[in-house]
C-alpha positions in Angstrom: 0.0 0.0 0.0 1.1 3.6 -0.6 3.7 4.4 1.9 2.4 1.6 4.2 0.2 4.2 5.8 -1.8 3.2 8.9 -5.5 3.8 9.1 -6.5 7.4 9.3 -10.0 7.4 10.8 -10.6 11.2 10.2 -9.8 10.9 6.5 -12.6 9.5 4.4 -11.6 6.3 2.6 -11.3 6.2 -1.2 -13.2 3.4 -2.9 -11.4 1.3 -5.5 -13.8 -0.7 -7.6 -12.2 -3.8 -9.1 -13.9 -5.4 -12.1 -12.5 -8.4 -14.0 -13.9 -8.6 -17.6 -13.8 -11.3 -20.2 -16.2 -11.2 -23.2 -18.3 -8.5 -21.4 -18.8 -5.8 -24.1 -22.6 -6.4 -23.8 -22.6 -6.0 -20.0 -19.8 -3.9 -18.7 -21.2 -0.5 -20.1 -24.3 -1.0 -17.9 -22.1 -1.5 -14.8 -20.0 1.5 -15.5 -23.1 3.6 -16.0 -24.2 2.5 -12.5 -20.9 3.8 -11.3 -21.3 7.1 -13.2 -24.6 7.7 -11.5 -23.3 7.3 -7.9 -24.5 9.9 -5.4 -21.7 10.1 -2.9 -19.1 12.4 -1.4 -16.6 9.6 -1.3 -13.9 9.6 -4.0 -14.0 6.5 -6.1 -12.3 5.0 -9.2 -12.7 1.9 -11.2 -10.0 -0.7 -12.2 -10.9 -3.0 -15.1 -8.9 -6.1 -16.1 -9.8 -7.2 -19.6 -8.4 -10.7 -19.7 -8.0 -14.0 -21.6 -5.3 -16.6 -22.2 -2.8 -15.6 -24.9 -3.3 -18.9 -26.7 -6.9 -18.1 -27.5 -5.7 -15.8 -30.3 -4.7 -19.0 -32.1 -7.9 -20.9 -31.2 -10.9 -20.8 -33.6 -13.1 -21.9 -30.7 -12.1 -18.8 -28.6 -11.5 -16.2 -31.2 -14.9 -14.6 -30.6 -13.8 -13.9 -27.0 -10.6 -12.2 -28.3 -12.6 -10.0 -30.6 -15.2 -9.1 -28.0 -12.3 -8.1 -25.6 -10.7 -6.0 -28.3 -13.9 -4.2 -29.0 -14.4 -3.6 -25.2 -10.8 -2.2 -24.9 -11.5 0.2 -27.8 -14.7 1.3 -26.1 -13.1 1.7 -22.7 -10.3 3.9 -24.1 -12.9 6.2 -25.4 -15.2 6.0 -22.4 -12.6 6.8 -19.8 -12.0 10.2 -21.4 -15.7 11.1 -20.8 -16.2 10.0 -17.2 -16.1 12.1 -14.1 -14.4 9.3 -12.1 -11.0 7.7 -13.0 -10.9 4.4 -14.9 -7.8 2.3 -14.9 -7.5 -0.3 -17.7 -5.4 -3.4 -17.2 -4.9 -5.1 -20.6 -4.5 -8.8 -20.3 -6.1 -9.7 -23.5 -4.4 -7.9 -26.5 -2.0 -10.0 -28.6 1.2 -10.5 -26.6 -0.4 -9.4 -23.3 -2.7 -12.4 -22.5 -2.3 -14.9 -19.6 0.5 -17.4 -20.1 0.4 -21.0 -18.9 -1.8 -21.9 -16.0 -2.1 -18.2 -14.8 -5.5 -17.4 -16.2 -9.1 -17.1 -15.2 -11.2 -14.8 -12.9 -9.0 -15.6 -9.9 -5.9 -14.3 -11.6 -7.8 -11.3 -12.9 -8.9 -10.4 -9.3 -5.4 -11.0 -8.0 -4.0 -8.6 -10.7 -6.6 -6.0 -9.9 -6.1 -6.2 -6.1 -2.3 -6.0 -6.4 -2.6 -3.0 -8.6 -5.0 -1.3 -6.2 -2.8 -2.1 -3.1 0.1 -0.4 -4.9 -1.7 3.0 -4.7 -4.3 2.6 -1.9 -4.0 3.9 1.7 -4.5 1.4 4.5 -8.0 2.7 5.3 -9.2 2.7 1.7 -11.9 0.2 0.6 -11.6 -2.3 -2.2 -15.0 -2.9 -3.8 -15.0 -6.3 -5.6 -17.4 -6.1 -8.5 -18.3 -8.2 -11.6 -18.8 -6.8 -15.1 -22.5 -7.8 -15.2 -23.6 -6.2 -12.0 -26.1 -3.4 -11.4 -26.8 -1.3 -8.3 -28.5 1.9 -7.2 -27.1 5.4 -7.0 -26.6 5.0 -3.3 -24.6 1.8 -3.4 -21.0 3.1 -2.9 -22.1 5.6 -0.3 -24.0 2.9 1.6 -21.0 0.5 1.8 -18.6 3.3 2.6 -20.8 4.7 5.4 -21.3 1.2 6.7 -17.6 0.3 6.9 -16.8 3.7 8.5 -19.5 3.1 11.1 -18.1 -0.4 11.8 -14.3 -0.1 12.1 -14.2 -3.7 13.6 -15.3 -5.1 10.2 -12.4 -6.2 8.0 -14.8 -6.8 5.2 -18.5 -6.7 4.2 -20.5 -9.4 2.5 -23.1 -7.3 0.7 -26.7 -8.6 0.2 -27.6 -9.6 -3.3 -30.7 -10.1 -5.4 -30.8 -11.5 -8.9 -33.3 -9.7 -11.2 -35.3 -12.1 -13.4 -34.7 -12.1 -17.1 -38.1 -13.0 -18.5 -36.7 -16.1 -20.0 -38.3 -19.1 -18.3 -35.3 -21.5 -18.2 -32.9 -18.9 -16.8 -35.4 -17.5 -14.3 -36.2 -21.0 -13.0 -32.5 -21.8 -12.7 -31.5 -18.6 -10.8 -34.5 -18.8 -8.5 -33.7 -22.4 -7.6 -30.0 -21.5 -7.0 -30.9 -18.5 -4.8 -33.2 -20.7 -2.7 -30.3 -23.1 -2.2 -28.0 -20.2 -1.2 -30.5 -18.4 1.1 -31.6 -21.6 2.9 -27.9 -22.3 3.6 -27.2 -18.7 4.8 -30.3 -18.6 7.0 -29.4 -21.8 8.7 -25.8 -20.7 9.2 -27.2 -17.5 10.8 -29.6 -19.5 12.9 -26.7 -21.5 14.5 -24.6 -18.3 14.9 -21.8 -19.6 12.8 -18.8 -17.2 12.3 -19.0 -18.2 8.6 -22.6 -17.1 8.1 -22.1 -15.1 4.9 -22.5 -15.5 1.2 -19.4 -15.3 -1.0 -20.3 -13.6 -4.3 -17.4 -11.9 -6.2 -19.6 -8.9 -7.1 -20.8 -8.4 -3.4 -17.6 -8.0 -1.3 -16.0 -4.9 0.2 -12.7 -5.2 2.0 -10.4 -2.8 3.8 -7.1 -2.4 1.9 -5.2 -2.9 5.1 -6.9 -6.3 5.7 -6.4 -7.4 2.1 -2.7 -6.6 2.4 -2.3 -8.5 5.7 -3.7 -11.7 4.3 -1.5 -11.5 1.2 -4.3 -10.6 -1.2 -6.4 -13.1 -3.0 -5.4 -16.6 -3.8 -5.9 -17.1 -7.6 -8.2 -20.0 -8.4 -10.3 -21.0 -11.4 -13.4 -21.0 -9.2 -14.3 -20.1 -5.6 -11.7 -17.4 -5.0 -14.3 -15.2 -3.4 -15.2 -18.0 -1.0 -11.6 -18.5 0.1 -11.0 -14.8 0.3 -13.8 -14.3 2.9 -12.7 -17.4 4.8 -9.2 -15.9 5.2 -10.6 -12.5 6.2 -13.0 -14.0 8.7 -10.1 -15.7 10.5 -8.5 -12.3 10.8 -11.5 -10.3 12.0 -15.2 -9.6 11.7 -17.0 -9.8 8.4 -20.2 -7.7 8.2 -23.3 -9.1 6.5 -25.7 -6.2 6.6 -26.0 -3.3 4.1 -29.0 -1.3 3.2 -28.3 -1.4 -0.5 -28.0 -4.7 -2.6 -26.1 -5.6 -5.7 -28.0 -7.2 -8.6 -25.8 -9.7 -10.4 -27.0 -10.8 -13.8 -28.7 -14.2 -14.1 -26.5 -15.8 -16.8 -25.6 -19.3 -17.9 -21.8 -19.8 -17.9 -19.2 -22.5 -18.1 -16.2 -20.3 -17.6 -15.7 -21.5 -14.0 -16.1 -24.8 -12.3 -18.7 -23.7 -9.7 -20.7 -20.6 -8.9 -23.8 -19.0 -10.2 -23.3 -19.6 -13.9 -22.4 -23.3 -13.7 -25.1 -23.9 -11.1 -27.7 -22.4 -13.5 -26.4 -24.5 -16.4 -26.5 -27.8 -14.4 -29.8 -26.9 -12.9 -31.4 -26.2 -16.3 -30.5 -29.8 -17.3 -32.1 -31.1 -14.1 -28.9 -31.6 -12.1 -29.2 -29.9 -8.7 -27.3 -32.6 -6.8 -24.4 -30.2 -6.1 -26.8 -27.5 -4.7 -29.2 -29.3 -2.4 -31.3 -27.9 0.4 -29.4 -29.3 3.4 -31.5 -30.8 6.2 -31.8 -28.7 9.3 -30.6 -31.7 11.5 -27.2 -31.3 9.9 -26.9 -27.7 11.0 -28.2 -28.7 14.5 -25.2 -31.1 14.8 -22.9 -28.2 14.2 -24.8 -26.0 16.6 -24.5 -28.7 19.3 -20.8 -28.7 18.8 -20.6 -24.9 19.1 -22.3 -25.2 22.5 -19.6 -27.6 23.7 -16.5 -25.6 22.7 -15.8 -24.5 26.2 -16.1 -28.1 27.4 -13.7 -29.2 24.7 -11.1 -26.8 26.1 -10.8 -29.1 29.2 -11.9 -32.5 28.0 -12.7 -34.6 24.9 -16.2 -35.0 23.7 -17.5 -36.7 20.6 -20.4 -36.2 18.2 -20.9 -36.5 14.4 -19.3 -33.2 13.5 -16.3 -33.7 15.7 -15.8 -37.2 14.3 -16.0 -35.7 10.8 -13.3 -33.1 11.7 -11.0 -35.9 13.1 -11.4 -37.8 9.8 -10.6 -34.7 7.8 -7.5 -33.9 9.8 -6.5 -37.5 10.1 -6.0 -37.5 13.9 -7.8 -38.7 17.0 -6.1 -36.0 19.1 -7.6 -33.0 17.4 -7.8 -30.7 20.4 -4.7 -31.6 22.4 -2.3 -29.5 20.2 -4.8 -26.6 20.3 -5.0 -26.7 24.2 -1.3 -26.7 24.4 -0.9 -23.6 22.3 -3.5 -21.3 24.0 -3.7 -19.8 27.4 -7.4 -19.3 27.8 -10.8 -20.5 26.6 -11.3 -17.5 24.4 -8.2 -18.3 22.4 -9.3 -21.9 22.2 -12.7 -20.8 20.7 -10.9 -18.8 18.0 -8.6 -21.7 17.2 -11.6 -24.1 17.1 -13.3 -21.9 14.5 -10.1 -21.7 12.4 -10.2 -25.5 12.1 -13.9 -25.9 11.8 -14.2 -23.2 9.2 -16.7 -22.6 6.4 -15.1 -25.1 4.1 -15.2 -27.9 6.7 -18.8 -27.0 7.5 -19.8 -27.2 3.8 -18.0 -30.6 3.4 -19.8 -31.9 6.5 -23.2 -30.8 5.2 -22.5 -32.5 1.9 -21.5 -35.7 3.6 -24.6 -35.7 5.7 -26.8 -35.0 2.7 -25.4 -38.0 0.8 -25.9 -40.2 3.9 -29.4 -39.1 4.8 -32.5 -40.3 2.9 -35.1 -38.2 4.7 -36.8 -35.2 3.0 -34.7 -32.0 2.9 -36.1 -28.8 4.4 -35.4 -25.2 3.9 -35.5 -24.3 7.6 -36.1 -26.3 10.8 -39.5 -27.8 9.9 -41.2 -31.2 10.0 -41.1 -33.9 7.3 -44.4 -33.6 5.5 -44.7 -31.2 2.6 -47.6 -29.2 3.9 -46.2 -29.0 7.4 -43.0 -27.6 5.9 -45.1 -24.7 4.4 -47.1 -24.2 7.6 -44.0 -24.3 9.9 -42.1 -21.9 7.7 -45.0 -19.5 7.8 -44.9 -19.7 11.6 -41.1 -19.2 11.6 -41.4 -16.1 9.4 -44.2 -14.8 11.5 -46.0 -13.1 8.6 -49.6 -13.0 7.4 -48.8 -11.2 4.2 -51.3 -12.1 1.5 -49.6 -13.9 -1.3 -46.3 -14.3 0.5 -46.3 -18.0 0.1 -46.8 -20.1 -3.0 -50.3 -21.6 -3.4 -49.1 -25.2 -3.7 -49.9 -28.3 -1.6 -46.5 -29.9 -1.9 -43.1 -28.4 -1.2 -41.3 -29.7 -4.3 -39.0 -27.2 -6.0 -38.8 -29.0 -9.3 -42.6 -28.9 -9.6 -43.1 -25.3 -8.7 -44.0 -22.6 -11.2 -41.7 -19.7 -11.7 -44.2 -17.5 -9.7 -44.1 -20.0 -6.8 -40.3 -20.2 -6.8 -40.2 -16.4 -6.9 -42.5 -16.2 -3.8 -40.2 -18.5 -1.9 -37.0 -16.7 -3.0 -38.5 -13.4 -2.0 -39.7 -14.7 1.3 -36.2 -16.0 2.1 -34.6 -12.8 0.9 -36.8 -10.7 3.3 -36.0 -13.0 6.1 -32.3 -13.0 5.4 -32.2 -9.2 5.3 -34.1 -9.1 8.6 -31.7 -11.6 10.3 -28.6 -9.9 8.9 -29.8 -6.6 10.3 -30.6 -8.2 13.7 -27.1 -9.7 13.8 -25.5 -6.3 13.1 -27.7 -4.6 15.8 -26.8 -7.3 18.4 -23.1 -6.6 17.8 -23.4 -2.9 18.6 
């Protein structure tokens, strides 16, 4: 970071918006127009990495991507002369400048962007991770900056999201089904008060420059770099989950990455949701029961399904002895426990439990019968809103209409926003 400056709480942070772009000529201008319309007193600038592997220039299969990137670069060079906010273009796509070898993909693009930003940012500045197909309101940058200033204990912010529908039935059904998966997971993680109760979406992360530098930036991966980034940040400090404004990522099919929104939609459209199930509440309850016994683990061994799973993952029967030997109090032990039983281990456990269980899977803690699931969820959400619930007699996502899926998605969204806000208020 510039001069290795320490945080300056009386100086407003600058916002550095990082946008990877590959074959985004159709989408990126909309995102940049959202930036141009921002109503904020905070200074901000955009950094765009237009990228692709160098070998694609010799590949007939990928030549359309090269041409789209070249068109985007020409447009950006003209557009940056007209904007009131600075735009920095990082060209990793023109002939002779593309990625070489295994160093390619969105992970490397984000890494390149973040390193460029850290070369100029002050410690208290904010890095706003964005995607090239994301839209947001005029208040978005002001909202995240105000929120981070008001919560200096947060090293990062996982911003709420909401996919707008496209009007195309296959895409809308796929994105709604994927959001129901993500929101049921997030709500259950919030319900058990997990430290990892946040959603990792590359277009919905804000991080302090100082914190990003301390963890060594982002680890470049072909998929999931946003998930691992938030994991590393959470082990260093608090990650906020509430913000008044949302981002609206595009609902698009994609095969550019191994997992994430695009691949999930593509698999789901073909009927394959096995990788994105609605995990049974009982599996989260096993994690919650372990959380309640952390202080006991500090002094003696206990066992349950989640602890046994962790022992198998770390290939040891003495999982806690080394931790006890290297801490001086129970508070330190709790922190070390959560570093081991992190979000990745939780997700692996949930998947293992899902494969092992044959009982019906629920969105939230409800009973087994379909209608009881609907009735119990109504009680959980404590709402009598007319039309808030789909008018169906069976809770079967595959058989729901788009309107019914949207009703469930919107219900979960409202509940998630409510719980995120409650969590923030409880931390004050």
